[in-house]
N, C-alpha and C positions, 0 to 999 in steps of 0.2 A: 489854196492854189487856184488860179484862174487861167483859163485858156480861151481867149476870144477867137472867133472864126476869122477867116481871111477877110470877110467883108465887114467885120467889126460889129455885126448884129447879134452874135451868139456869145453867151458867156457860160463856160463850163467851170463849175466850182463845187466845193463841198457845201452841203446844206447846213443851215443854222436852225436853232429852235424856232425862229420866226418863220421859217419856210415850211414847217410841219403841216399847217392847214392846206397848203398847195399840194403837198405829197399825199395827204389824205384824200383830197379831191381827185387827184389823178388816179390813185388806187381804186376809188369808187368807179371812176369812168372806165378804167381798163378791165378790172376784174369783176365789176358789178357787185362788189361786196365792200362793206366799210372796214376800215382798220382803225383801231382805237389808239389814243395816246399811250395807253398802257402797253400795247403791243409794240409800238414804235420805240418806246423806252426800253422794253425787254430786248429788242434787237440791237439798238444802236447806242444807247446811253452808257455812261460810265466806262467808256473806252472799249465797249464790246464791238463797235463797228463804226462805219462811216457811211454817210448818205451823200451821193453825188447826183448832180442834175445839170441839165442844159436849159438855160433861160434865154428868151429873146430879150432884146433891148428894152421893150416896153413892159417886161415883167412876167409874162406867162411861162410856166414850167412846161417844157416840151417833152423831155425825156428824163427818166430817173433810173438809177441803178444803185442798189445797196451793196455794201461790203461788210460781211460779218467775219470777225476774226475768230479763228478756230485753232486751239492748241492741238498739234499733231505730232506724230513721229514720222519722220521721213528717212527710211532706211535705218531706223533705230535712233535717230538724232532728233531732239526736240526742235520744233519750229512753230511759227505762227502763220498759218496759211490764211489767205484771203478768199472767202467764199462769196460769190456773186449771187444776188437775189433781188427780188422786188424790181425786176427789169420791166419797165413800162414806158410806152410812148403814146402821146396824145393823138387822137384821130381828128381833133377839132381843127387842126391846121396841118395838113399833110406836109411833111418836110423831107421827103425823099430818103427814107431810112437806108436804102441800099447805096447811097452816094458816099464817097470817101469823106466829104465835107459835111455830112449830115450830123445832126445833134447826137444820134445814136453812136456813130463812130467817134465823135469827139469825146463823149462821156466815157466810153469804154477804153479808148486809147489813153486818156488822161488818168483814169483811176488805176489801170494796169501799170502805168509808168511810175505811179506813186507807191507801189507795194514793196519794192525792194528795200531792205533795211537790215540792221544787225540781227533782228529776230526772224527775218525771212530773206536771207541773202540771195536765194535763188528765185525770189518773187513767185513762189508757188501759189497758184490760184486755182479754184475749181468752182463748178456750179452745175446745175441740172437743167440746162435749156432743153426745150422741145426740139424735135428734129428740124422744124421750120426755123426756129431762132438760131440753131446751130449752123444751118446753111447760110443764113444771113451773116452771122459772125465770121464764118470762114471766108465768105466772099470779101468782107471788109478787112480781113487779116487780124481780127481781134479775138477769135476763138480758134482752138484746134481741139479735135476730139482725142481724148486719152483713154476713155473707157465707155462702157455702156451699162444699162441697167436691165435686170430681168425680174420678173415677178414669179415667185415660188408660192404655190397655193397648197394648203394642207387642210385635210378634212379631220373631223374629230375621231378619236380612238379611245375607247373606255380603258381606264387604268386597271391593270391586273394586280394581284396581291404582292408582286415583287416590284411594283412601280416605284420610281424615285419620288421623294417628297417635294412638293411645290408649295411654298408659303409666300403670302403677300408681305411686302416690306414697305415701311415708311421711312427707311434709311435712318434708323436710330444708330447710336455710336457703334454697337456691335456689328450691325449689318453694313455700315459704312466701311468698317475694317475688312469685312468679308469681300465687299465689292472691290475695294482697292487691291486685295490679293488676287481676285479673279482677273481684274484688269492687268495686273503685272504679269500674270501667267499668259494672258492673251497677247500682250505686247511682245513677250519673249518668243511667241510663235510667229510673229510677223517682223522678222529682222530686216527684211529687204523691201517691205511694202510701205505704202502711205496709209496711215490710219489715224483717225481722230481720237484723241485721248478720251477714254470712257471710265474715268475714275468716279468716286462717289460725289465729289464736288460738281462734276459735269452733269451727272445724272440728276442731281437735285435741282440744278438750275434749268436744265433742258426739259425735264418732265414734271417734277413735283412742284416747281415754281412757275410753270407756264401760265401766262395771264388769261388764256382762252380755253385751251384744250385740257382734257383730263385723261391721265394715263395711269396704268397700274404696273407696278414693279414687282417681280417675283424672283425669289431665289430658289434654285433647285439643289437639293442635297440628296446624297445616297440614302437608300432605304434603311440600311442597317447601322452604318457608322455615322451617319449624319454629315458626311464630308461634303463641302460645297463643290458643286460641279459647274455651275454657271448661273447666269441671271438673264431674264428677258423682260422686255417692256411691251405692253400691248395697249391698243387704243380701241375703244368701242365696246358696246355691250349688246348689240343686236345679233342677227344671224351671221353677218359678215364682220369680221374684226381685222385689225392690222397688227402684225408683229413688227414693232418699230425698231427694236434693238436686241442684240445678243451680246453678252459679255461672258468670257470664260476661255479657258484653253481650247484650242480648236478640236483636239481629240475628244473632248467631252460634248461638243455641240450636237452631235447626233442624239445623245441622251437628252439634252436640253430641248431639242426640237420634238422629241417624243413626249416630253413633259408638257410642251406647249399643246400638242394634240390632245393629251389627256385632260389638261385644263379646259380646253375648248369643249370637250364632251361634257365635263362636269358642270360648266357654266351655261350650257345650252346653245352654244354657237354652232354654226354650220360650216364656216370656212374661215381660214386664217391666212392672210396674204403677207408675204415678206418681200420687200425690195432688196435686191442684192447685186453688187457689181459683178462683172462677168467672170473673173477668175474663180470667185467663191460660189457663184451660181453653178459653175461647172462642177465644183467639188461637192456641193450639197444638194444639187438639183435632183439627184436620184432618190433622195429621201422624201421629196414632195410628190403630191399627186399630179402636179403639172408645173412646168417651168417655161415661161414665155417671155420673149423680148418685149420691152416697153419702148415707147417713142422717145423717151428721154435719153439724152447723151450726157456724158461727163466731159465738160470742157476744161481745157488747161490754157495757160498763158503762152501764146506763141511768141511773145516778146522776151521771154526768159531764155535761159541757156538751153540749147538744143539737147545737150546730154541729159538734162533732167527729164525732158519729154521721152527720150529713148529709154532711160533707165526705169521710169515708172509707168510705161505703157501697160495698160490693163493690170495695174498693181495696186489699185485702191481697194481698201475694205470700206464699203459704203452701204448703208441701209436707208430705209425711209426716214429714220430718225436723224440722219445727217442733213436732210433738207430743212428749210426754215418754215415750211408751210404745211407740214403734215402733223 
């Protein structure tokens, strides 16, 4: 799909494999970090996503935005949401990002319009823009805020003799079955919300097969009967760690969070941070040592049905693991 600007000098289209070097160069320019072909393949290849850009007539890539497809439950119904990420604009040739005819507006308008389909009839989209990017998107009519993100911080707590058991998992067949059951119980607790599917297949791809970062997956079981209570994913091995994901029935998550604190004490960490969307930050924030708002907002698609925005306002279950960059 191509969308030329009114003056014919701008082309908005999906990127091809031949465009990947330009995307890598723009990523380096904007984020001051390299992005490898393996990382781009993990994000976009094999039907996992789309890469959109705005090019000038003479060839330079001015703006890029990625779309990562995510299997979700929307009010209990399966859908394939479009997650926006890798949003970047070149500073080499300023192009008026805040104008309605800017490359930024052209890319976002075009990719949002392309997301409605049989597996996403309501064109559900989301992303984690900064407050500054959110204001720009709202001004251009391509973003609307649907939720916000909080950071819950936990300190270590030594395990007592009655502590639940916490064991590392590499997702063998038995643990995969356990994860799928925990996810099914979690999904049943979220019948009216938006939540990304967190089954064993997703956890394996998102964490265990990540081309760059290394994560640890743990399953928490009751002390005496060995009954699975939940699972969690962490990143880092220094003083400060990140709790990337939680899976399990919501009524058991306080015990899972307690196990996280006990694991932190056992492994020598000093702090464990969890990103959590607003509704659930309010629910679980009292269990943390601190709960603070972050600058990141959760955007939604303003071009979709208005009733979807109203129904799912502050109804996402999102953690740091739902981002593409943590």
